[in-house]
N, C-alpha and C positions, 0 to 999 in steps of 0.2 A: 561619772558619765552622764551627768545632766551636763557638765562642758563638752563631753563629746558631739551629743547630740545639739545644743544651742551653736556648735560649732559646723556641726553641718546642713542647717537652717541657715547660719546668715552666709556657708558658702555660696549655699545655691543664690541665695539674695544678689549677693554680689553678681554671679555669673548672668543670673536675667537681668539684671542693671546693665553690664557690661555690654548685653546682646540687643537690649531693646534701646540702650542708652547711644548706640550706631548712628542712630538718626541724628542726633545733636552735635554740633560743632564744640570737639573740646580744644584747648590752645595749642594740643601736637599734631590736631586733625584738621586738614581743610576737606571741606566738604564742595566739591565742584558740581553746579546745579546744568543739567542739559538745557539749553535754551537754543539749542539749534534745531532746524526741523529734521526730524526723523528721515532717516532714508531705511526703507523696508527692505528685508534680504532679497525680495524676487521681484515685487512690481508696484512703486508708489501712486499708481491711480486710483482717485478716491475710491471705492465701491462699498457695496454692498452685502455682504456677508448672509448666503445660506446654508446652515447648516442643516442635512435631514436625517434624521435616526435610520431610516430602510432605505435602500437602493431606488426601489419603485419611482419613489416620490424624486427624488434626485435624478433620476432618467428620464422624466416628464419634467421636469424645470429643463435641464441642459437639452433637451432635443428642442426646447422654443427660444435657444441662445442662440443668438449671434454671435460672430467674430468670435467663436470659441479658439481658446488656446489651452492645451492640455498641461500644464506640470505635474509631477512625482517626486514629494518630497519625504525622505524617510519612509518609504512605501506607500504614501497617502496619495491619493490623486484631490489636485485640485483645477478645476474648471474655470477660468475667465472669461467674459465676454458681456454683450449685453443683451439685458431682457426687459422688455417691454420697457425698451429705449436708455435703460438704467442700468450704469455698470457693474456686475456683480462676480462674486466668486462662489463658487459652491463647490463645498465637500460632503463626506458622509463622517458621523462622530467618530462612529463604534459603539458598539452597545458597551454600559459601566460606568460609573461616573467619570472613574479614572478615564478612561479613552475619551468622554467630554471634554473633561479638563486642558488635555493634553492637545486636543484638535483644535481648540478655539483657543490656546494661548499661540499654536503654531499659527493660526491662519492670522491671528493678530501682529505677531512677528514678521511673518513673509507680504502680507498684504495692507494695503493703507484701507483700513474699516470705518468709514462713517456710520455702520449701525451693524447689527446681528438679528438675525430672523433663523429661529430653531424651530423645528416644527418636526413631528411626528405623530406616533400611537401612545396610548394612556390609559391605563386601566383607572377608571372612575371611583372615587372615594365618596360623591354626593349620591343619595338613591333616588335621588329627584331628576338627576340627570339621566339621559337614555344613549343606548349605542349608536355611534354614527356622528354625535354631537361632537362640534370642536371648540374645545375652549381653549380661552384665554385671560390665563391667571394672573393677578394684579403683581404678584410677588412669589418667588420660589423659596423653597425654605428644604435645607438636609437635616432630618433630623436623629442622621447616625454619628453625631457629637454630642455626645454625654455624658455624664457624670455615672459611674455605674456602684449603686449603693451598697453595702452588705444588705439594708433592711429599706423596710420602705419610709424610714424615717426622713424628716429634711438635711440633707450634708453638712456637718458641722467642722470641717477640715481644718480652718482658720479662725475657731474661736464661737462663731456668732451662727444660730442654724441659718443656714440657707448661705454663709460666709465659705466660699472656696477660692480669694482672689490671691490668698498668697503662694497658690499651686498657677497662678498665672491665668486663671479662668473665672467664666464667670456662670452663674446657673439665669437662667430663660426666668422672666420675672412672670409670675401668675400663671404657668402652664404644670398642671398634674404632671404627675410622672406616672410612665409607664411601667407596672410593678415595681422595679427597683432602681430604674433606668429615669435620670432627669436630664431632661434637656440643657444643653450648655448656647450661649450665644459664641459667632466664631468670629474671631479676628480676620480682621482685614484691611491694608494700607493699599491706598494709592497715591496719585501724584497730591490731591488734594488734600488729603487726610495725614502725612505720613508723621506731621509735626506734632503732632496731636498727644496727647496722654489720655489712653483708651482708658486704662486700669489702672488702680494703685490700689493697694495694699497696708494695712498700718500696721508696723514696728513699733515697739514702743509708743514715741511723740512724733514717730516721724512716716507722713506718708510717700511711701517708695512706688515708683512709676513700675508698672510690671507689665504691659502693653501700651503700643502704640498704635496709631491707628483712629480703629473703630472697633466696638464691640457690636454687634446685628445677631437679629434671628434669623430676619428674612434679605432677599435681597429683589428691588424692585423691578418692575418691567417700565421704560421709558418713555415717562408722561405725552409724548409728543406720539411717541409710534402709537400707542394707546388710544389717543384721538384719531388718527388714520382708522384703525381697525371702526371705531365708532359709525366712522361717514362709510366706509366700504359695505358693513354689517348685513343691513336687510337688503343689499341687491345682491350679494355674493351667497346669499342665505338661499333665495329663490333659486341659484344654479345647482347647489349642491343632488349629488345623486342619492334617491331615495335607498333603505335599508329594507329588503320585504324577505320573509320568512313565509313562505305559500303564498296567501293571497291576503296577508295582512303586508302592507307598508308603513314605513316611519319614514319622515322627511324632517333631515337633521336639521340641527338649530347651531347655531353659534352664540357661543355663550361665553360672557364676559365675568368669570369667576375669581373667587376671592383670593385661594393662594393655593401653587402647584407644591408638591412634593416631592421628593426626589431621593433613591436611596440604593445601595447596594445589592440590597434583599428584593429577590420576586416577590411580591404580596401575593401571597394564598392563605392569607388571616381574617376573617371575617370580624374580631372582639379587634383585632391592630386597626383594620380600616378604621369600624367606628370610632376609634380613638382620635386616629388624625384627621376626621372630620369633624368630631364634635369641638376636642378642645385645640385643637390648629388651623380649624378654618378650611381645610382641602378637602379640594372640589375633584384633584386628578392626582393619580402617583405616574412615576417615573422611573427611570434607572438614569438619566442625563444632564435633565435641562436644569439642575439647580445648581449643579459644576458649571455649567455654561454661564449661568446666570452669574456666579461667585468671580469667574474669572474675565468677562466682561464687564463687571461691575470695577476689579482691579484694574483696568485697564480703561477706564471710562469710556468705554464705548456703549454706547446705547443699545439696549435689547430690548428681544419680544420674542415670546413662543407659541406655536398654534399646536395644541393638542388634540388631535381625534379620539374618542372613547371606544376602546374595543370590545369591553367588559365592566362588570361591576367586579372591582379586585376583591379577592377573597369570597368570590360566593363560590355556590358548588358549578360543578365544572359543567357549562353550556357548551353541546357539542357544535351549535350555530359560530362560535367563536371563531374557531378554525376556519371555517368557511369564510365567513367577515374579513378575515385575517387574507384568505387567498383571493377573493375577491375584484381587491387591489381598491374598492372604494374608498375607502379612511384614505389612502395617499392619494386617490386624485381629488378628495374633497380637498383634503387642505394643501395640495397643490391651487386647487382653485382660489383658497384662499391669499396663499402667498403671491400669486400673481394679482389680483386686485390690489392687496396692499402695494405691490411694487407699484404699482399704477400712480396711484394716489401718493406712495413717496415719492416716484421723480417728479412728479405735476407741482411739489411744492417750491 
């Protein structure tokens, strides 16, 4: 019986090494590096991609776009043209992490992207922020990649507490569990890192590669794009529409936050909201942006996201939220920031 268990373990190791090792050269395998200029499937003009989560914001931007040309690819509409004299391509992501990832990969395959701007509505995780504020997070994280343990004790699948490397995965460092769920790092490969050994596990006296590329918790936005936001922040903030309830009005702010959170679940739980804010430094939450950030990172495309806050995620139902959604103020404010950003982007 013991031999049988060892055979299963080492068989799995052999399969893992065989799969992850495909990025290295062996005597029987030739690896051809793609050094020629990529020819994109639809259009090779260098463009800034604008991906919106909701149609109204995309419509506002498309209205201001000149020399428009429309493409229908697998049922999704992509509009090219010039916006603020910058060549752009505009599309909708669709709701959900999967739709957002598919759309981002599709637009990067079909068009020659010099950057990606993603924009939409999000729930607030930070109680100090206000409905209507536009948040630009410095990085994005998807906390649905977890190790779901039987207990709240630190997993020790590979011998030592916290060591799960023999499974080809790694726990995030110093992040408390949510109940029995321990946050994992995400494996990602791109043209810059695919030869690097990202994770090893020790079997006997040998360190065996278990993953190549990188192991990451989150995906940063592009530093140069964030610098552009700093330049347009004050001027654009003055142009944002106020949020009014009766006679009381609030003028939204543009806030550079620490981290954005995305997941497949619609967050309507105050306790989990507090966990994400306190332990993962989350300022806002949605169902798309982290997927866009990961795909952009995998394709080495500069990326940034603008999210207009619609409510405090997980709070008791606010009857004003539906009115805020329907008013279009959030979409118009996000569009204004996008336009200001593009003006500066094009002036570089």
